[in-house]
C-alpha positions as CSV (number, residue, x, y, z in Angstrom):
1,M,-26.3,-84.6,-57.1
2,S,-27.0,-88.0,-55.6
3,S,-27.4,-88.5,-52.0
4,T,-24.3,-90.6,-51.9
5,S,-22.1,-88.0,-53.4
6,Y,-23.6,-85.4,-51.0
7,F,-22.7,-87.3,-47.9
8,T,-19.4,-88.1,-49.2
9,A,-18.7,-84.5,-50.0
10,S,-20.1,-83.2,-46.8
11,S,-18.1,-85.7,-44.8
12,S,-14.8,-84.9,-46.5
13,S,-15.4,-81.2,-45.8
14,T,-15.6,-81.4,-42.1
15,P,-12.0,-81.6,-40.9
16,S,-12.9,-80.2,-37.6
17,S,-14.6,-83.5,-36.5
18,P,-12.0,-85.6,-34.8
19,Q,-11.6,-89.4,-35.2
20,R,-13.3,-91.2,-32.4
21,I,-10.7,-93.4,-30.8
22,H,-12.3,-93.8,-27.5
23,D,-16.0,-94.6,-26.7
24,V,-15.8,-93.0,-23.2
25,F,-13.5,-90.4,-21.5
26,L,-13.7,-91.0,-17.8
27,S,-13.1,-87.9,-15.7
28,F,-12.8,-88.0,-11.9
29,R,-10.7,-86.9,-9.1
30,G,-8.3,-89.7,-8.3
31,E,-8.0,-89.1,-4.6
32,D,-11.7,-89.2,-4.1
33,T,-12.9,-92.2,-6.4
34,G,-10.0,-93.4,-8.3
35,F,-9.6,-96.7,-6.4
36,T,-13.3,-97.3,-5.5
37,F,-16.2,-96.4,-7.6
38,T,-14.3,-95.2,-10.7
39,D,-12.1,-98.1,-10.8
40,H,-15.2,-100.4,-10.7
41,L,-17.0,-98.3,-13.3
42,Y,-13.9,-98.5,-15.6
43,K,-13.6,-102.3,-15.2
44,A,-17.4,-102.6,-16.0
45,L,-17.1,-100.6,-19.1
46,V,-14.0,-102.3,-20.3
47,G,-15.5,-105.7,-19.5
48,R,-18.4,-104.8,-21.8
49,G,-16.0,-104.1,-24.7
50,I,-16.4,-100.3,-24.4
51,R,-13.1,-98.5,-25.2
52,T,-12.6,-96.4,-22.2
53,F,-10.0,-93.8,-21.3
54,R,-9.1,-93.0,-17.8
55,D,-6.1,-90.7,-17.0
56,G,-3.4,-92.3,-14.9
57,K,-0.2,-91.2,-16.6
58,I,-0.7,-88.2,-18.9
59,G,1.0,-85.0,-17.5
60,R,0.5,-85.5,-13.9
61,G,0.2,-82.3,-12.1
62,E,-2.3,-79.4,-12.0
63,G,-2.3,-78.5,-15.8
64,V,-4.0,-80.4,-18.6
65,A,-1.5,-81.8,-21.0
66,P,-2.2,-81.2,-24.8
67,E,-2.4,-85.1,-25.2
68,L,-5.2,-85.3,-22.7
69,L,-7.1,-82.6,-24.4
70,K,-6.8,-84.5,-27.6
71,V,-8.1,-87.7,-25.9
72,I,-11.2,-85.8,-24.7
73,E,-11.7,-84.6,-28.4
74,E,-11.4,-88.1,-29.6
75,S,-14.0,-89.7,-27.4
76,R,-17.7,-90.3,-28.2
77,Y,-18.8,-89.8,-24.6
78,S,-17.4,-88.3,-21.5
79,V,-18.4,-89.5,-18.0
80,I,-17.9,-87.0,-15.4
81,V,-17.6,-88.4,-11.8
82,F,-18.3,-85.4,-9.5
83,S,-17.2,-86.1,-5.9
84,E,-16.7,-84.1,-2.8
85,N,-13.3,-82.6,-3.7
86,Y,-13.8,-82.6,-7.4
87,A,-13.8,-78.7,-7.7
88,H,-10.6,-78.6,-5.4
89,S,-8.6,-79.8,-8.5
90,R,-7.9,-77.2,-11.1
91,R,-7.0,-79.9,-13.5
92,C,-10.4,-81.5,-13.2
93,L,-12.1,-78.1,-13.8
94,D,-10.0,-77.5,-16.8
95,E,-10.8,-81.1,-18.2
96,L,-14.5,-80.2,-17.6
97,V,-14.3,-76.8,-19.5
98,K,-12.8,-78.9,-22.5
99,T,-15.3,-81.6,-22.2
100,M,-18.2,-79.0,-22.2
101,E,-16.7,-77.4,-25.2
102,C,-16.6,-80.7,-27.0
103,Q,-20.2,-81.2,-26.2
104,K,-21.2,-77.9,-27.8
105,D,-18.8,-77.8,-30.7
106,L,-18.5,-81.5,-31.6
107,G,-21.7,-82.9,-30.2
108,Q,-20.0,-85.1,-27.7
109,A,-22.4,-86.7,-25.1
110,V,-21.6,-85.9,-21.5
111,I,-23.0,-87.9,-18.6
112,P,-22.5,-86.6,-15.1
113,I,-22.5,-88.9,-12.1
114,F,-22.9,-87.2,-8.7
115,Y,-21.1,-89.4,-6.3
116,H,-22.1,-88.5,-2.9
117,V,-22.6,-84.9,-3.9
118,D,-25.8,-83.0,-4.3
119,P,-26.2,-81.9,-8.0
120,S,-27.4,-78.5,-6.8
121,N,-24.1,-77.9,-5.0
122,V,-22.3,-78.6,-8.3
123,R,-24.7,-76.4,-10.2
124,K,-24.5,-73.6,-7.8
125,Q,-21.1,-74.2,-6.5
126,R,-22.1,-74.5,-2.8
127,G,-20.7,-76.6,-0.1
128,S,-17.3,-78.1,-1.0
129,F,-17.6,-76.6,-4.5
130,G,-18.1,-73.3,-3.0
131,E,-15.2,-73.7,-0.6
132,A,-12.9,-74.5,-3.5
133,F,-13.9,-71.4,-5.6
134,A,-13.4,-69.1,-2.4
135,G,-9.7,-70.4,-2.6
136,Y,-9.5,-69.7,-6.2
137,E,-10.7,-65.9,-6.1
138,E,-7.4,-64.3,-5.7
139,N,-5.2,-66.2,-8.3
140,W,-7.6,-67.7,-10.9
141,K,-10.0,-64.9,-11.6
142,D,-9.5,-65.3,-15.3
143,K,-10.5,-69.1,-15.3
144,I,-13.4,-68.8,-12.6
145,P,-16.1,-67.8,-15.0
146,R,-15.4,-70.8,-17.4
147,W,-15.2,-73.1,-14.5
148,R,-18.6,-72.0,-13.2
149,T,-20.2,-72.2,-16.6
150,A,-18.8,-75.6,-17.1
151,L,-20.0,-76.9,-13.8
152,T,-23.5,-75.4,-14.0
153,G,-23.9,-76.7,-17.6
154,A,-22.7,-80.2,-16.7
155,A,-25.0,-80.2,-13.5
156,N,-27.9,-79.4,-15.6
157,L,-27.5,-82.5,-17.9
158,P,-29.4,-85.7,-17.1
159,G,-27.2,-88.2,-15.0
160,W,-26.9,-90.2,-12.0
161,H,-27.1,-89.2,-8.3
162,L,-25.4,-91.8,-6.1
163,R,-26.1,-91.1,-2.4
164,H,-24.4,-92.7,0.6
165,G,-25.6,-96.1,1.2
166,Q,-26.4,-96.8,-2.6
């Protein structure tokens, strides 16, 4: 078998690999950074010709719409902007779980940005991240282990730590 036919055969036999429609999926808590840092980051990426998706319309509310899960799968990279109140959004945490699944299962690159938060607070769910989880203990026990694993995994990745004054 020639190498050309091998790659053709192997490519056609991997239907689980999604078509990459977006270069970057940008995840953030809108109330924290949507009109400041994340808006500038989005404009910079698009200005460089990078196909970037940021959610502004799909299934607003706490749950993650199936369309948004598909967008995450169809992206080459996910950039996660962790901010002070990121963990107070169950929707953000659910997006993060999906993103980390795509990293593991599809090889998607994940780049964390720690916007005025200490990466160790994200990793260990301390500070505002710990406060958010204290509020989830009663009603969201089934999701908490996945959220914690996703936060820890993302915080262990190489990324950028932006402190106040930077």
